[in-house]
C-alpha positions in Angstrom: -53.0 -35.7 -25.2 -56.2 -34.2 -23.8 -54.7 -34.1 -20.3 -51.6 -32.3 -21.6 -53.8 -29.6 -23.4 -55.9 -29.2 -20.3 -52.8 -28.8 -18.1 -51.3 -26.2 -20.4 -54.5 -24.2 -20.4 -54.4 -24.1 -16.6 -50.9 -22.8 -16.6 -51.8 -20.1 -19.0 -54.8 -19.0 -16.9 -53.3 -18.0 -13.6 -50.1 -17.8 -11.5 -50.7 -19.5 -8.0 -51.8 -17.0 -5.3 -48.4 -17.0 -3.4 -46.1 -14.1 -2.8 -45.3 -12.8 -6.3 -42.1 -10.9 -7.2 -42.3 -9.5 -10.7 -39.3 -8.4 -12.8 -39.3 -6.4 -16.0 -36.7 -7.5 -18.6 -35.8 -4.9 -21.2 -33.1 -4.2 -23.7 -32.1 -5.8 -26.9 -31.2 -9.3 -28.1 -28.7 -10.3 -25.4 -31.5 -9.7 -22.9 -34.1 -11.5 -25.0 -31.6 -14.4 -25.5 -30.2 -16.1 -28.6 -28.5 -19.0 -26.9 -29.1 -22.6 -27.9 -31.9 -24.3 -25.9 -31.1 -27.9 -25.0 -32.4 -30.4 -22.4 -28.9 -30.6 -21.0 -28.8 -26.9 -20.0 -32.4 -26.1 -19.6 -33.2 -24.8 -16.1 -36.1 -25.9 -14.0 -39.2 -23.7 -14.3 -40.6 -24.5 -10.8 -42.2 -21.4 -9.3 -41.0 -19.3 -12.3 -43.5 -17.8 -14.7 -43.4 -15.6 -17.8 -45.8 -13.1 -19.2 -46.9 -14.1 -22.7 -47.6 -12.1 -25.8 -51.2 -12.8 -25.2 -51.2 -11.2 -21.8 -51.3 -14.3 -19.6 -49.0 -16.1 -17.2 -47.3 -19.3 -18.5 -44.7 -21.7 -17.2 -41.3 -20.1 -17.2 -39.5 -22.2 -19.8 -37.1 -21.2 -22.5 -37.5 -19.2 -24.5 -38.7 -16.5 -22.1 -38.9 -13.8 -24.8 -40.7 -13.9 -28.2 -39.3 -11.0 -30.1 -37.8 -13.1 -33.0 -38.2 -16.6 -34.4 -34.5 -17.0 -33.5 -35.1 -16.3 -29.8 -33.4 -18.7 -27.5 -31.9 -18.9 -24.0 -31.2 -15.6 -22.3 -30.3 -14.4 -18.8 -33.9 -14.2 -17.5 -34.6 -17.8 -16.5 -31.2 -18.3 -14.7 -31.8 -15.0 -12.9 -35.3 -16.2 -11.7 -34.1 -19.6 -10.7 -31.6 -18.1 -8.2 -34.3 -16.0 -6.6 -36.8 -18.9 -6.5 -34.3 -21.3 -5.0 -33.4 -18.6 -2.3 -37.0 -18.4 -1.0 -39.4 -21.3 -1.5 -42.4 -19.1 -0.5 -42.0 -17.0 -3.7 -43.4 -17.2 -7.2 -41.1 -15.3 -9.6 -42.8 -13.6 -12.6 -40.8 -12.4 -15.6 -42.2 -9.7 -17.9 -40.2 -10.0 -21.1 -40.1 -6.9 -23.2 -36.6 -6.9 -24.8 -36.4 -6.4 -28.6 -33.5 -7.5 -30.7 -31.5 -4.8 -32.5 -33.3 -2.0 -30.7 -31.5 1.3 -30.0 -31.8 3.2 -26.8 -33.7 5.9 -28.8 -36.8 3.5 -29.0 -36.7 3.1 -25.2 -37.2 6.8 -24.4 -40.4 8.0 -22.8 -43.1 8.3 -25.4 -41.3 5.9 -27.9 -42.7 2.6 -29.0 -40.7 0.1 -27.0 -40.9 2.2 -23.8 -44.6 2.5 -24.1 -45.0 -1.2 -24.9 -43.0 -2.2 -21.9 -45.0 0.1 -19.7 -48.3 -1.4 -21.0 -47.1 -5.0 -20.5 -45.8 -4.3 -17.0 -49.0 -2.6 -15.9 -51.1 -5.5 -17.3 -48.9 -8.1 -15.5 -49.0 -6.1 -12.2 -52.8 -6.0 -12.4 -52.9 -9.7 -11.9 -51.2 -9.4 -8.5 -47.7 -9.1 -7.3 -45.1 -6.4 -6.8 -42.5 -5.1 -9.3 -39.2 -5.9 -7.5 -36.7 -5.1 -10.2 -35.9 -3.8 -13.7 -33.2 -5.6 -15.7 -31.5 -3.9 -18.6 -29.1 -5.2 -21.2 -28.6 -3.1 -24.3 -25.9 -1.0 -25.9 -24.6 -3.0 -28.9 -26.7 -0.9 -31.3 -25.6 2.3 -29.7 -21.9 1.4 -29.9 -21.5 2.3 -33.6 -21.8 6.1 -33.4 -19.9 8.5 -31.2 -23.0 10.7 -30.6 -25.1 7.8 -29.5 -22.4 6.4 -27.2 -21.5 9.8 -25.6 -25.1 10.6 -24.8 -26.0 7.2 -23.5 -25.9 8.0 -19.7 -28.2 10.9 -20.0 -30.7 9.0 -22.1 -30.6 5.9 -20.0 -31.2 8.0 -16.8 -34.1 9.6 -18.5 -35.6 6.2 -19.4 -35.1 4.7 -15.9 -36.6 7.8 -14.2 -39.6 7.7 -16.5 -40.3 4.0 -16.0 -40.0 4.2 -12.2 -42.3 7.2 -12.0 -44.9 5.8 -14.4 -45.0 2.5 -12.5 -45.2 4.2 -9.1 -42.0 2.6 -7.9 -39.4 5.4 -7.7 -36.9 3.2 -5.9 -37.4 -0.2 -7.6 -33.8 -1.6 -8.2 -32.5 -1.0 -11.7 -29.7 -3.3 -12.9 -27.7 -2.7 -16.0 -25.5 -5.3 -17.7 -22.3 -4.6 -19.4 -22.0 -4.9 -23.2 -19.7 -7.8 -23.9 -16.3 -6.2 -24.6 -15.8 -8.7 -27.4 -18.4 -6.9 -29.4 -15.8 -4.2 -30.3 -14.1 -6.7 -32.6 -17.3 -7.5 -34.3 -17.9 -3.8 -35.1 -14.3 -3.4 -36.4 -14.6 -6.6 -38.5 -17.7 -5.1 -40.2 -15.8 -1.9 -41.0 -17.1 0.3 -38.2 -15.6 2.3 -35.4 -16.3 0.7 -32.0 -17.6 2.8 -29.1 -18.3 -0.2 -26.9 -15.9 1.0 -24.1 -17.7 4.4 -24.2 -21.1 2.9 -23.9 -20.0 0.7 -20.9 -18.5 3.8 -19.2 -21.7 5.7 -19.8 -23.8 2.8 -18.4 -21.6 2.8 -15.3 -22.0 6.6 -15.0 -25.8 6.3 -15.2 -25.9 3.6 -12.6 -23.6 5.6 -10.3 -26.0 8.5 -10.4 -29.3 6.7 -9.9 -30.6 5.7 -6.5 -30.9 1.9 -6.0 -29.0 1.0 -9.2 -26.5 -1.7 -9.9 -23.9 -2.7 -12.5 -23.4 -6.3 -13.7 -20.2 -7.3 -15.4 -19.8 -9.3 -18.6 -16.2 -10.2 -17.7 -15.3 -13.7 -19.0 -18.5 -14.1 -20.9 -18.2 -15.3 -24.5 -20.3 -15.0 -27.7 -21.4 -17.8 -30.0 -20.2 -18.1 -33.6 -21.9 -14.9 -34.7 -19.6 -12.8 -32.4 -22.6 -10.9 -31.1 -24.8 -13.0 -28.8 -23.9 -14.8 -25.6 -23.7 -18.5 -25.6 -26.3 -20.2 -23.4 -23.8 -20.8 -20.7 -22.7 -17.2 -20.7 -26.2 -15.9 -20.8 -27.0 -18.0 -17.7 -23.9 -16.8 -16.0 -25.0 -13.2 -16.7 -28.5 -14.0 -15.3 -27.0 -15.4 -12.1 -24.9 -12.2 -11.7 -28.0 -10.1 -12.1 -29.6 -12.1 -9.3 -26.6 -11.7 -7.0 -26.6 -7.9 -7.5 -30.3 -7.8 -7.0 -30.1 -9.8 -3.8 -27.6 -7.2 -2.4 -30.2 -4.5 -2.8 -33.0 -6.7 -1.5 -31.1 -7.3 1.7 -31.5 -3.6 2.5 -34.5 -3.3 4.9 -37.4 -1.3 3.4 -35.5 -1.1 0.2 -38.6 -0.5 -2.0 -40.1 2.1 0.4 -43.6 1.0 -0.9 -46.4 1.7 1.6 -44.0 2.9 4.4 -45.7 5.0 7.1 -43.0 7.5 8.0 -45.2 9.4 10.3 -46.4 7.3 13.3 -46.3 9.4 16.5 -43.8 11.8 14.9 -46.3 13.0 12.2 -47.8 16.0 14.1 -44.9 17.0 16.3 -41.8 19.2 15.9 -39.6 21.0 18.4 -41.2 24.2 19.9 -37.8 25.7 20.9 -34.9 27.3 19.0 -31.7 25.3 19.6 -28.6 27.0 21.0 -25.8 24.8 22.2 -22.6 22.9 21.4 -21.1 19.8 19.9 -19.5 17.5 22.4 -16.8 15.4 20.7 -16.2 12.7 23.3 -17.1 9.9 20.9 -16.2 11.5 17.5 -13.3 9.2 17.1 -13.1 5.6 18.1 -10.4 5.0 20.7 -9.6 3.7 24.1 -10.7 6.9 25.9 -14.2 8.0 24.9 -17.0 9.6 26.9 -18.3 12.9 28.3 -17.8 15.0 31.4 -20.9 15.5 33.6 -19.6 19.0 34.5 -19.8 20.1 30.8 -23.5 19.5 30.7 -24.0 21.4 33.9 -22.0 24.4 32.7 -23.9 24.5 29.4 -27.2 24.6 31.2 -26.0 27.2 33.8 -24.7 29.4 31.0 -28.1 29.5 29.3 -27.9 26.9 26.5 -30.4 24.2 25.8 -29.0 21.8 23.2 -26.1 19.4 22.7 -25.1 17.5 19.6 -23.1 14.3 19.9 -21.1 13.6 16.7 -20.2 9.9 17.2 -18.1 7.3 15.3 -20.0 4.0 14.8 -16.6 2.2 15.4 -16.9 3.1 19.1 -19.3 0.2 19.5 -18.0 -2.4 17.0 -15.5 -5.2 17.6 -11.9 -3.9 17.8 -13.2 -0.5 16.9 -12.5 -1.3 13.2 -14.5 -0.7 10.0 -13.7 -4.3 9.1 -16.0 -5.4 11.9 -18.8 -2.9 11.3 -21.5 -5.5 11.6 -20.3 -6.9 15.0 -21.8 -4.6 17.6 -20.6 -4.8 21.2 -22.8 -3.6 24.1 -20.0 -2.1 26.1 -19.2 0.4 23.3 -22.6 2.0 23.7 -22.3 2.7 27.4 -20.6 6.0 27.0 -23.3 7.2 24.7 -25.9 6.1 27.2 -24.2 8.2 29.9 -23.9 11.2 27.6 -27.6 11.2 26.7 -28.6 10.7 30.4 -26.2 13.5 31.5 -27.6 15.9 28.9 -31.2 15.2 30.0 -30.4 15.4 33.7 -29.1 18.9 33.1 -32.0 20.2 31.0 -30.4 19.8 27.6 -31.9 18.2 24.5 -29.3 15.8 23.0 -29.1 15.1 19.3 -27.1 12.0 18.3 -25.4 12.1 14.9 -23.5 9.1 13.6 -20.8 11.4 12.3 -19.0 8.4 10.8 -21.5 6.0 9.2 -20.6 2.9 7.2 -19.7 4.2 3.7 -19.7 7.9 4.7 -17.2 10.1 6.6 -16.4 13.7 5.9 -12.7 13.6 6.9 -11.6 11.3 4.2 -8.1 12.7 3.7 -6.8 11.4 7.0 -9.0 8.4 7.9 -11.1 7.3 4.9 -14.2 5.2 5.5 -14.4 2.3 3.0 -17.3 1.9 0.7 -20.0 4.3 -0.6 -23.3 4.8 1.3 -25.1 6.1 -1.7 -24.2 3.4 -4.3 -23.3 0.4 -2.3 -26.2 -1.6 -0.8 -24.0 -3.4 1.6 -22.9 -0.1 3.2 -26.6 1.0 3.3 -27.7 -2.2 4.9 -25.2 -1.9 7.7 -26.0 1.8 8.2 -29.6 0.7 8.7 -28.5 -1.8 11.2 -26.7 0.8 13.3 -29.5 3.3 13.3 -32.0 0.6 14.1 -29.9 -0.4 17.1 -29.9 3.1 18.4 -33.6 3.6 17.8 -34.4 0.4 19.6 -32.0 1.2 22.5 -33.4 4.7 23.2 -37.1 4.3 22.2 -38.2 4.8 25.9 -36.7 8.3 25.9 -39.5 10.9 25.6 -40.0 12.4 22.2 -38.8 15.9 23.0 -35.7 14.8 24.9 -33.7 13.1 22.1 -33.2 13.7 18.4 -31.4 11.7 15.7 -29.2 13.4 13.1 -28.9 10.9 10.2 -25.7 11.6 8.2 -23.0 14.2 8.8 -22.2 16.5 5.9 -23.1 14.2 3.0 -20.4 14.0 0.4 -21.5 15.3 -3.1 -18.5 13.6 -4.6 -19.9 10.2 -3.6 -23.5 10.6 -4.9 -26.2 13.1 -5.8 -29.2 14.7 -4.1 -31.7 12.0 -5.4 -29.5 9.2 -4.0 -29.0 11.1 -0.7 -32.8 11.6 -0.3 -33.3 7.9 -1.0 -30.8 6.9 1.6 -32.3 9.2 4.2 -35.8 7.7 3.6 -34.4 4.2 4.1 -32.8 5.3 7.4 -35.9 7.2 8.6 -38.0 4.2 7.9 -35.7 1.9 9.9 -35.7 4.3 12.8 -39.5 4.8 12.8 -40.1 1.0 12.7 -38.3 0.8 16.0 -39.5 4.1 17.5 -42.4 5.7 15.7 -42.2 8.9 17.7 -38.5 9.8 17.3 -37.7 13.2 15.7 -35.1 13.0 13.0 -32.9 15.7 11.5 -31.3 15.3 8.1 -28.3 17.4 7.1 -28.6 19.3 3.9 -26.9 18.0 0.8 -23.4 19.0 -0.3 -21.8 19.0 3.1 -25.1 20.4 4.6 -25.2 23.5 2.5 -28.2 22.7 0.3 -31.7 21.8 1.7 -33.2 18.5 0.6 -36.6 19.3 -0.7 -37.4 15.6 -1.3 -37.6 15.3 2.5 -40.0 18.3 3.2 -43.0 16.0 3.1 -41.6 13.3 5.4 -43.3 13.8 8.8 -41.2 14.5 11.8 -38.1 15.4 10.0 -36.0 18.6 10.4 -32.9 19.7 8.5 -29.5 21.0 9.4 -27.0 23.3 7.7 -23.5 24.7 8.5 -22.0 28.1 9.3 -18.4 27.8 8.1 -18.5 30.1 5.1 -16.3 31.3 3.7 -14.6 28.0 4.6 -11.1 29.4 3.9 -11.8 31.9 6.7 -13.3 29.6 9.3 -10.7 26.9 8.7 -7.7 29.0 7.9 -4.5 27.2 8.6 -6.2 24.1 9.9 -4.5 20.8 9.1 -6.6 17.8 9.9 -4.7 15.3 12.0 -2.0 17.8 13.1 -1.1 18.2 16.7 -2.5 21.6 18.0 0.2 21.8 20.6 2.9 22.1 17.9 0.9 23.5 14.9 2.1 26.9 13.8 -0.1 29.7 12.4 0.6 30.4 8.7 1.3 33.9 7.6 -1.3 36.3 6.1 -4.2 35.2 8.2 -7.5 36.6 6.8 -9.4 39.4 8.5 -13.1 39.9 9.1 -14.5 41.7 7.2 -12.2 40.3 4.4 -9.5 42.5 2.9 -10.3 44.1 -0.4 -8.2 43.7 -3.4 -7.3 40.0 -3.1 -7.2 38.2 -6.4 -10.1 35.8 -7.0 -10.5 33.3 -9.9 -8.9 30.5 -11.8 -6.2 30.0 -14.4 -8.3 28.8 -17.2 -7.4 26.8 -20.3 -8.5 27.5 -23.8 -12.2 26.4 -23.2 -12.8 29.0 -20.5 -12.9 32.6 -21.9 -13.8 34.2 -18.5 -10.8 32.6 -16.9 -8.5 32.7 -19.9 -6.5 35.8 -18.9 -3.1 35.1 -17.4 -2.2 36.2 -13.9 0.1 39.1 -14.3 2.7 40.8 -12.1 4.0 44.1 -13.7 7.4 45.5 -12.8 8.2 42.1 -11.5 11.4 42.0 -9.3 14.2 39.5 -9.7 13.3 36.9 -7.1 12.4 33.3 -6.4 8.6 32.8 -7.0 6.5 29.9 -5.6 2.9 29.4 -6.6 0.8 27.1 -4.4 -2.4 25.7 -5.9 -5.8 24.7 -4.7 -7.8 22.4 -7.0 -6.4 21.4 -10.4 -9.0 20.1 -12.9 -7.6 17.3 -15.0 -4.2 17.4 -16.7 -3.0 20.9 -17.3 0.1 22.6 -18.6 1.1 26.0 -17.1 3.7 28.3 -18.5 5.5 31.3 -17.0 6.6 34.1 -19.3 8.8 37.1 -18.7 8.2 39.9 -21.2 6.9 37.2 -23.6 9.8 34.7 -23.1 8.9 31.3 -21.5 11.0 30.8 -18.4 9.2 27.8 -16.8 6.7 25.1 -17.9 4.8 22.8 -15.5 2.8 19.8 -16.5 0.4 18.6 -13.8 -2.0 15.6 -13.7 -4.0 14.6 -10.7 -3.6 10.8 -10.2 -4.8 8.2 -7.7 -2.2 6.8 -5.3 0.2 9.7 -6.0 1.5 11.4 -2.8 1.8 14.7 -4.7 -2.0 14.9 -4.9 -4.7 15.1 -2.2 -8.5 15.5 -2.1 -9.0 13.6 -5.4 -12.5 13.7 -6.9 -14.3 13.8 -10.2 -16.9 16.4 -11.1 -20.3 14.7 -10.8 -18.3 11.4 -10.9 -17.4 12.2 -14.5 -14.3 13.1 -16.5 -10.7 13.4 -15.4 -9.5 13.5 -11.8 -9.3 16.8 -9.8 -7.0 17.3 -6.9 -5.0 19.6 -4.8 -1.3 19.7 -5.7 0.8 19.2 -2.5 4.0 20.9 -3.9 4.6 24.4 -5.1 5.5 25.6 -8.6 8.9 27.2 -8.1 10.8 29.3 -10.6 13.4 32.0 -10.7 13.2 35.4 -12.4 16.8 36.1 -13.1 16.3 39.8 -13.9 13.4 42.2 -13.5 10.6 42.0 -16.1 8.1 44.6 -17.2 5.5 41.8 -17.2 5.5 38.3 -15.6 2.6 36.2 -16.7 1.3 32.8 -15.5 -1.2 31.0 -17.7 -2.7 27.6 -18.4 -2.0 26.8 -22.1 -3.4 23.3 -22.2 -6.1 21.5 -20.2 -9.0 22.7 -18.0 -8.2 25.0 -15.1 -6.1 25.4 -11.9 -7.0 27.6 -8.9 -4.1 29.5 -7.3 -3.9 29.6 -3.5 -0.9 31.8 -2.8 2.0 33.4 -4.5 5.3 33.8 -2.5 8.0 36.1 -3.8 11.4 36.2 -2.0 14.6 37.9 -3.2 18.2 37.2 -2.4 18.3 39.9 0.3 15.7 38.1 2.4 12.7 40.3 1.4 9.5 38.4 1.1 5.9 38.9 0.4 3.0 36.5 0.2 -0.1 37.2 -1.9 -3.1 35.0 -0.9 -5.9 34.3 -3.4 -9.5 34.1 -2.3 -10.2 30.8 -4.0 -13.9 31.3 -4.4 -15.0 28.2 -6.3 -18.2 30.0 -7.4 -16.4 32.9 -9.0 -17.1 32.8 -12.7 -14.8 35.7 -13.7 -11.3 36.6 -12.6 -11.1 39.6 -10.3 -8.0 41.6 -9.3 -5.9 39.4 -11.7 -3.2 42.0 -12.5 -0.7 43.1 -9.8 1.9 45.9 -9.7 5.1 45.4 -7.7 5.3 48.5 -5.6 8.6 47.8 -3.8 9.5 45.7 -0.8 8.8 48.6 1.7 5.3 49.2 0.4 2.3 48.2 2.6 1.0 46.0 -0.3 4.1 45.0 -2.3 1.9 43.3 -4.9 -0.8 45.9 -5.2 -3.9 45.5 -7.3 -3.7 47.3 -10.6 -6.8 46.2 -12.5 -9.9 48.4 -12.3 -11.9 45.8 -10.5 -9.4 45.7 -7.7 -11.3 48.2 -5.7 -14.4 46.0 -5.4 -15.3 44.6 -2.1 -15.4 41.1 -3.5 -18.1 38.6 -2.5 -18.2 39.6 1.2 -16.6 42.9 1.9 -17.8 45.2 4.6 -21.2 43.5 4.6 -19.6 40.4 6.2 -21.8 37.4 6.8 -24.9 39.3 5.7 -23.6 39.2 2.2 -23.2 35.4 2.4 -26.8 35.2 3.5 -27.7 36.3 -0.1 -26.0 33.1 -1.2 -26.2 29.6 0.3 -27.7 30.6 3.7 -30.6 32.3 1.9 -31.6 28.9 0.5 -32.6 27.9 4.0 -35.3 30.5 4.1 -37.5 28.1 2.0 -37.6 25.1 4.5 -38.0 27.5 7.4 -41.0 29.2 5.7 -42.5 25.8 5.0 -42.5 25.1 8.7 -39.5 22.7 8.7 -37.5 22.9 12.0 -34.0 23.8 11.0 -30.7 24.1 12.9 -27.1 25.1 12.1 -25.6 21.8 13.2 -22.1 23.2 13.3 -20.4 26.6 13.0 -17.3 28.3 14.3 -13.9 29.6 13.5 -10.5 27.9 14.0 -7.8 29.2 16.2 -5.4 30.4 13.5 -7.5 33.5 12.8 -6.9 36.4 15.1 -9.3 36.3 18.1 -10.9 39.6 17.3 -11.5 38.7 13.7 -12.9 35.3 14.8 -15.4 37.0 17.2 -16.5 39.4 14.5 -17.0 36.5 12.1 -19.1 34.6 14.7 -21.1 37.6 15.4 -21.9 38.0 11.7 -23.0 34.3 11.6 -25.2 34.6 14.7 -26.9 37.7 13.4 -27.9 36.0 10.2 -29.0 32.8 12.0 -31.3 34.9 14.1 -32.7 36.8 11.1 -33.6 33.5 9.4 -34.9 31.8 12.5 -32.2 29.2 12.6 -31.0 27.6 15.8 -27.4 26.7 16.1 -24.9 24.3 17.7 -21.3 25.6 17.9 -18.6 23.2 16.9 -16.6 22.1 19.8 -17.0 22.8 23.5 -13.7 21.8 24.9 -10.4 20.7 23.4 -11.2 21.8 19.9 -9.5 24.5 17.9 -13.0 26.1 17.6 -14.0 25.7 21.3 -14.8 28.1 24.1 -12.7 25.8 26.4 -9.1 24.8 25.8 -9.0 26.0 22.2 -5.2 26.3 21.8 -5.5 30.0 20.8 -2.3 31.9 21.4 -3.9 35.4 21.6 -6.6 34.9 24.2 -6.4 35.9 27.9 -8.0 32.7 29.1 -9.9 32.6 32.4 -9.2 29.6 34.7 -12.5 27.8 34.9 -12.4 24.8 37.3 -9.0 23.9 35.9 -9.9 24.5 32.3 -9.1 27.4 30.0 -12.2 29.5 29.3 -12.5 31.9 26.4 -14.9 34.3 28.2 -15.4 36.7 25.3 -16.5 34.0 23.0 -18.8 32.5 25.6 -20.4 35.9 26.3 -20.9 36.4 22.5 -22.8 33.1 22.3 -24.8 33.8 25.5 -26.0 37.1 24.1 -27.3 35.4 21.0 -29.0 32.6 23.0 -30.8 34.9 25.5 -34.5 35.6 25.3 -35.0 32.1 23.9 -37.4 29.8 25.8 -35.7 27.1 27.8 -36.5 23.4 27.3 -39.0 22.1 29.8 -40.5 18.8 30.7 -37.3 16.7 30.8 -37.9 13.6 32.9 -34.3 13.4 34.3 -33.3 16.6 36.1 
């Protein structure tokens, strides 16, 4: 008996001085555990410890928690057992803080359970070890009231952010368990209204918007007789699922980002030149014919440029060039990139490699989608780290100023958020710097490179890149991704630069949008066939067409997954109903002229018109394009007057605001600089090296308009101190060589078709810029 007491006191005194991974367990009773504890199902406590109410370590036996006299088996011990068995060198410490029956309100920063958990976690950490995860299971109490359920994601995010910040672990994995769906029946049995499904959706939403966060399913788990608490077997199954999800995150190198030295030899260095060059697309798509022409590097240098960006597809160097084999890297696939980097350096150019298609992230998702999500899926992130580490290791002997890395091309805001993007960038930067401490890294801005990432300003040796495609409807007019440029036809009504005045701009808004609520109106509308093409439609909507107050057509539209009628599907901030672009037109006949034809959304959210086509039986036709400015918060030029088929503008603007220049007008690109480009003044003024990674204008815009547009871009770039890299050099619709334009008098240049006017425009912008010197291969 005395020996037993002595042994217990030793166990209470100290956890062995091995590697210690600590985990915070928070939530309510299904995290604390109410399962029956029996010898038959009791898990071994070897190398598993629990933090006691007295503030000491004790052997990790059931019960782990101590919140109630009824406490029993929960998910914590099974979770710890999986981790301990996976690595015999580890001691696993559990910090139990769950409280039965507790609402999320008590877990908010400043509230009692939050502060108690924070205090206990700090005390446990003070004994040694590292916090490696936060496990959360709560929601039953918040499933009784609609207000609690519908605000759950916001409040959970607030709690997680607060805990991570207070504990100094901004990226410690946070895992949230699903509320057992069976609990809905328990609520209904007790006379309440269940919001279990809402709470679970809100938990998923919070997880989807937090960096390093995972979701753990309760599928198949069952309660005991009370209909509330998991049985021991179900609680242990849930714990093992927590462990599996955690291990997915822990397999990401540098996942915690604690104590990472990002600087190394890159800390006090940044480029001393302003970049002016081109994108070479020889490895942008994986295929049998990839690579670069040596002559192209020479011509760039001879024409006065100093920079080249390589947008590359990681599938070029994996087995069978397939995403399914993304972890199987083949040496031969990297040889063309070797040659490209060497060719650029031999000709006095600085190359920048961008993995344009990275596991879990690819900007051209409508034609060739990349599986997975780089920002929420740790398996994608782990493989992305693998690819960047391979390149960093392969090229670490290249001098610092002669090769840059560009992390992620045009990050997709529909897949994640800025915090998740900055976290992923830090992971990738750390992987690169561990292989090559000197390598200079450029991170694209967030939201397809339009918004700077301030969370990366303080990371040494990191620049940022933006884009110069705005307004996008101008730069990409008529461009269909995947279409054959040899047979592609230019659509009618190409935009001009500066943009024409008087085009309608806005949305058809449903009842909740007073600034978009007005219908689109055509006065003195002729008898004709009308076709309305739409851009984005937000959620299910119902549109009606009336002629002098009488309904002549009704359209019910609902964006859906796996529906060929819809493209570019997304959810706003990963919430709410689907949005998408309708692939058909809304067609209706006006049998006789009307004093007023009106198109409105009578139900639902909103729809953005793209173009209205009017064609009568005699073959007369007019097409009215809409600007489609997604930022426009009030309809402009929304009332038209039919002025006759012979008029210069058959659908003339009638509203008083129709004479406005619109968002661009005669000021051209200078006006856009007051918008998104202006945001790049901040990083430039902070000393961040910035570059426009891509810009240009596709070949369906008239050549003269395209040149004026590019000139506006270049003027603004120079004013802000931004270097640039034009999209495409040869064989692209944007290029100076072989651009498939039909209105250019091409010059024959060594067997290729040169757009001399575009080249000279770019040369004028690049002149008087110091050339790159010191390259070792010339």
